[in-house]
Every structure is written in C-alpha cells, then in structure tokens.
DRENDO-1510 file (C-alpha; in Angstrom, 1 decimal, always signed):
<recs>
REC; n; res; u; v; w
REC; 1; MET; +2.4; +116.9; -20.8 .
REC; 2; LYS; +1.3; +113.8; -22.7 .
REC; 3; LYS; +1.2; +112.9; -26.4 .
REC; 4; THR; -2.4; +112.5; -27.7 .
REC; 5; THR; -4.1; +112.1; -31.1 .
REC; 6; ILE; -4.9; +114.6; -33.8 .
REC; 7; GLU; -8.6; +114.1; -32.9 .
REC; 8; THR; -7.9; +116.1; -29.8 .
REC; 9; LEU; -8.2; +119.2; -32.0 .
REC; 10; THR; -11.8; +118.4; -32.9 .
REC; 11; ARG; -12.7; +119.6; -29.3 .
REC; 12; GLU; -11.1; +123.0; -30.0 .
REC; 13; ASP; -12.6; +126.0; -31.7 .
REC; 14; ALA; -9.7; +127.0; -33.9 .
REC; 15; LEU; -11.0; +130.6; -34.4 .
REC; 16; HIS; -11.1; +131.1; -30.7 .
REC; 17; LEU; -7.9; +129.1; -30.0 .
REC; 18; ILE; -5.7; +131.2; -32.3 .
REC; 19; GLY; -7.5; +134.6; -32.6 .
REC; 20; LYS; -8.5; +135.0; -28.9 .
REC; 21; GLU; -6.4; +132.7; -26.8 .
REC; 22; TRP; -3.2; +133.3; -28.9 .
REC; 23; MET; -0.2; +131.0; -29.1 .
REC; 24; LEU; +3.5; +130.9; -28.8 .
REC; 25; VAL; +5.3; +130.1; -32.0 .
REC; 26; THR; +8.6; +128.5; -30.9 .
REC; 27; ALA; +11.5; +127.3; -33.1 .
REC; 28; GLY; +15.0; +126.1; -32.5 .
REC; 29; THR; +16.8; +123.4; -30.6 .
REC; 30; PRO; +16.5; +122.8; -26.8 .
REC; 31; GLU; +19.9; +124.6; -26.5 .
REC; 32; ASN; +19.0; +127.6; -28.8 .
REC; 33; PHE; +15.4; +128.6; -29.5 .
REC; 34; ASN; +13.2; +131.6; -29.4 .
REC; 35; THR; +9.4; +132.1; -29.0 .
REC; 36; MET; +7.0; +134.8; -29.9 .
REC; 37; THR; +3.3; +135.4; -29.4 .
REC; 38; ALA; +1.0; +135.1; -32.5 .
REC; 39; SER; -2.7; +135.5; -33.1 .
REC; 40; TRP; -2.8; +135.0; -36.9 .
REC; 41; GLY; -2.9; +131.6; -38.3 .
REC; 42; GLY; -5.2; +128.6; -38.7 .
REC; 43; ILE; -5.6; +124.8; -38.5 .
REC; 44; GLY; -7.0; +122.7; -41.2 .
REC; 45; TRP; -6.6; +120.0; -43.7 .
REC; 46; LEU; -4.3; +120.3; -46.8 .
REC; 47; TRP; -2.5; +117.8; -49.0 .
REC; 48; ASN; -4.2; +115.0; -47.1 .
REC; 49; LYS; -2.6; +116.1; -43.9 .
REC; 50; PRO; -3.6; +117.9; -40.8 .
REC; 51; VAL; -1.9; +121.3; -41.0 .
REC; 52; ALA; -1.3; +124.6; -39.2 .
REC; 53; PHE; -0.4; +127.8; -40.9 .
REC; 54; VAL; +1.3; +130.8; -39.3 .
REC; 55; PHE; +2.6; +134.2; -40.3 .
REC; 56; VAL; +5.9; +135.6; -39.2 .
REC; 57; ARG; +7.5; +138.9; -40.1 .
REC; 58; PRO; +11.2; +138.8; -41.1 .
REC; 59; GLU; +12.2; +141.4; -38.6 .
REC; 60; ARG; +11.0; +139.2; -35.7 .
REC; 61; HIS; +13.9; +137.4; -33.9 .
REC; 62; THR; +11.9; +134.1; -34.1 .
REC; 63; PHE; +11.9; +134.4; -37.9 .
REC; 64; GLY; +15.5; +133.2; -38.3 .
REC; 65; PHE; +14.8; +130.2; -36.1 .
REC; 66; VAL; +11.6; +129.3; -38.1 .
REC; 67; GLU; +13.6; +129.7; -41.3 .
REC; 68; ARG; +16.5; +127.6; -40.2 .
REC; 69; GLU; +14.7; +124.6; -38.5 .
REC; 70; GLU; +12.5; +121.9; -40.0 .
REC; 71; ARG; +10.0; +122.2; -37.2 .
REC; 72; PHE; +8.3; +124.7; -34.9 .
REC; 73; THR; +5.7; +124.3; -32.2 .
REC; 74; LEU; +2.5; +126.2; -31.4 .
REC; 75; SER; +1.8; +126.3; -27.7 .
REC; 76; PHE; -1.6; +127.4; -26.3 .
REC; 77; LEU; -1.2; +128.4; -22.6 .
REC; 78; GLY; -4.8; +129.4; -21.7 .
REC; 79; GLU; -6.1; +132.7; -20.3 .
REC; 80; GLU; -4.4; +132.2; -17.0 .
REC; 81; HIS; -1.0; +132.8; -18.7 .
REC; 82; ARG; -2.1; +136.0; -20.6 .
REC; 83; ASP; +0.8; +137.8; -18.9 .
REC; 84; ILE; +3.4; +135.5; -20.5 .
REC; 85; LEU; +1.7; +135.9; -23.9 .
REC; 86; ASN; +1.7; +139.7; -23.6 .
REC; 87; PHE; +5.4; +139.7; -22.6 .
REC; 88; CYS; +6.5; +137.4; -25.4 .
REC; 89; GLY; +4.5; +139.4; -27.9 .
REC; 90; THR; +6.0; +142.8; -26.9 .
REC; 91; LYS; +9.6; +141.9; -26.1 .
REC; 92; SER; +12.3; +140.6; -28.4 .
REC; 93; GLY; +14.5; +137.6; -27.7 .
REC; 94; ARG; +17.4; +139.8; -29.1 .
REC; 95; ASP; +17.0; +142.1; -26.0 .
REC; 96; CYS; +16.0; +139.8; -23.2 .
REC; 97; ASP; +15.7; +136.2; -22.0 .
REC; 98; LYS; +12.0; +135.6; -22.4 .
REC; 99; ILE; +12.2; +132.2; -20.7 .
REC; 100; ALA; +13.8; +133.6; -17.5 .
REC; 101; ALA; +11.6; +136.7; -17.5 .
REC; 102; THR; +8.3; +134.8; -17.7 .
REC; 103; GLY; +9.1; +131.6; -15.9 .
REC; 104; LEU; +8.3; +129.4; -18.9 .
REC; 105; ARG; +9.6; +125.9; -18.5 .
REC; 106; PRO; +10.9; +124.4; -21.8 .
REC; 107; VAL; +10.2; +120.8; -22.7 .
REC; 108; THR; +12.0; +119.0; -25.5 .
REC; 109; LEU; +9.5; +117.3; -27.9 .
REC; 110; ALA; +11.9; +116.4; -30.7 .
REC; 111; PRO; +15.6; +117.2; -31.4 .
REC; 112; ASP; +14.4; +120.5; -33.0 .
REC; 113; ALA; +11.1; +121.1; -31.3 .
REC; 114; VAL; +10.6; +122.9; -28.0 .
REC; 115; GLY; +7.3; +123.2; -26.0 .
REC; 116; PHE; +6.5; +124.5; -22.6 .
REC; 117; GLU; +5.2; +122.7; -19.4 .
REC; 118; GLN; +2.6; +125.5; -18.9 .
REC; 119; ALA; +0.9; +124.8; -22.3 .
REC; 120; ARG; -2.5; +123.2; -22.1 .
REC; 121; LEU; -2.1; +122.2; -25.8 .
REC; 122; THR; +1.0; +122.0; -28.0 .
REC; 123; LEU; +1.2; +121.2; -31.7 .
REC; 124; GLN; +4.5; +120.0; -33.1 .
REC; 125; CYS; +4.7; +121.0; -36.7 .
REC; 126; ARG; +7.0; +120.2; -39.7 .
REC; 127; LYS; +7.3; +122.8; -42.4 .
REC; 128; LEU; +5.8; +121.9; -45.8 .
REC; 129; PHE; +5.6; +125.3; -47.5 .
REC; 130; ARG; +6.6; +128.9; -47.2 .
REC; 131; SER; +5.6; +131.9; -49.1 .
REC; 132; PRO; +6.3; +135.6; -48.6 .
REC; 133; MET; +3.2; +137.8; -48.9 .
REC; 134; LYS; +3.4; +140.4; -51.7 .
REC; 135; PRO; +1.4; +143.6; -52.1 .
REC; 136; GLU; +0.3; +142.8; -55.6 .
REC; 137; GLU; -1.3; +139.6; -54.4 .
REC; 138; PHE; -3.9; +141.3; -52.2 .
REC; 139; LEU; -7.4; +141.1; -53.6 .
REC; 140; ASP; -8.8; +143.3; -50.8 .
REC; 141; THR; -6.4; +146.3; -50.7 .
REC; 142; ALA; -8.0; +147.5; -47.4 .
REC; 143; CYS; -6.1; +144.7; -45.7 .
REC; 144; LEU; -2.9; +145.8; -47.2 .
REC; 145; GLU; -3.5; +149.4; -46.2 .
REC; 146; ARG; -4.6; +148.5; -42.6 .
REC; 147; TRP; -1.9; +146.0; -41.8 .
REC; 148; TYR; +1.1; +146.9; -43.8 .
REC; 149; ASN; +1.1; +150.4; -45.3 .
REC; 150; ASP; +0.6; +152.1; -42.0 .
REC; 151; ARG; +3.6; +150.5; -40.4 .
REC; 152; PRO; +6.8; +152.3; -41.5 .
REC; 153; GLY; +9.8; +149.9; -41.6 .
REC; 154; GLY; +7.5; +146.8; -41.2 .
REC; 155; SER; +7.8; +144.1; -43.7 .
REC; 156; MET; +5.2; +141.7; -45.0 .
REC; 157; HIS; +4.7; +138.4; -43.3 .
REC; 158; VAL; +6.0; +135.1; -44.5 .
REC; 159; MET; +3.3; +132.3; -44.4 .
REC; 160; TYR; +4.3; +128.8; -43.3 .
REC; 161; VAL; +2.1; +125.8; -43.8 .
REC; 162; ALA; +3.2; +122.9; -41.6 .
REC; 163; GLU; +2.0; +119.3; -41.0 .
REC; 164; ILE; +0.9; +118.7; -37.5 .
REC; 165; GLU; +3.1; +115.8; -36.6 .
REC; 166; ALA; +2.1; +115.5; -32.9 .
REC; 167; VAL; -0.3; +116.9; -30.4 .
REC; 168; PHE; +0.4; +117.2; -26.7 .
REC; 169; GLU; -1.9; +118.2; -23.9 .
REC; 170; GLN; -1.8; +118.6; -20.1 .
</recs>
C-alpha cells in the first residue's frame, strides 16, 4: 500500500465505487477499532477541500468508534473481496471478531486511522461535520417511508463530512 495524491480519485467513478463496489468504514486505533460495510456516501469538494461523506446508524457498533475518533478510513476492496464486504455488513463487531473471521490484515495509517492490506484504494478522512438526519427535514417523504419507517427499532443515520487527508492504493 502506497500513499498517492488526491488526483488518484479522478480515475474513479464515485457512483460505482461507493454504490456498487461498497466500502469498509473503519474507525478507532490500531489497538481497538471496528469496521462495517457501507454503500451510502459520496466524494466531492466542499469548503475548498476534497471530502467524503458517509452515513452511520447509531445502533451500529462502528458508530461509537466514528463518534469518538477524529478520523476514519474508507477502504475499497474490489469485487474479489465481496465475501469480506458481505460478512462485515451482516455481522456485528459486538458479537464476533470480523478481522479474524475474514482474514483482513490491518495497516496503521495514522495513530487513529486503520486501513487494510487487501484494499485497492483507501481514503484517510478527518471529520469536519456531523449531523443527525431528522424526519422533518425530508423533502421527499418516500425516502423516509422506504428507508426508515419500515424498520422497527432502526434509528436515522448520522451524516459525517470529512476531509480526505490522504489516499493510499495498491
């Protein structure tokens, strides 16, 4: 894994990257971290910075790590690791050791940023903004009905906007 420039992202199709390839959202320290699969988010430009935005539900085990730490990473593993993404998206770190179960090999990118050797692309992100989603803010209530009202016990996501501080690739 080598550090590269932000321009590396110009070769990527962000819609495909996040929506189809999926990503691991990882937060914590090398000694204590958790990761989860996500397919909602984006990459863009805000406040004169390259940014990524992600959405995490408070009931997810990873949420506490994202809340507590200044940084998180977004790791893109590629289609050949779909089994890892499926596992990390359906199992909780409260109940199992996802790293041992999947064979993921953690890599320390910063004192509070963990990536994985298997990732073809990793974004190291520093949080700039967070905002809980609220039902009254939905302009298209069909989205609210589809993604929130039909899930008993499920809470609304919290959105995080983070500066992309570093980009790593294979």
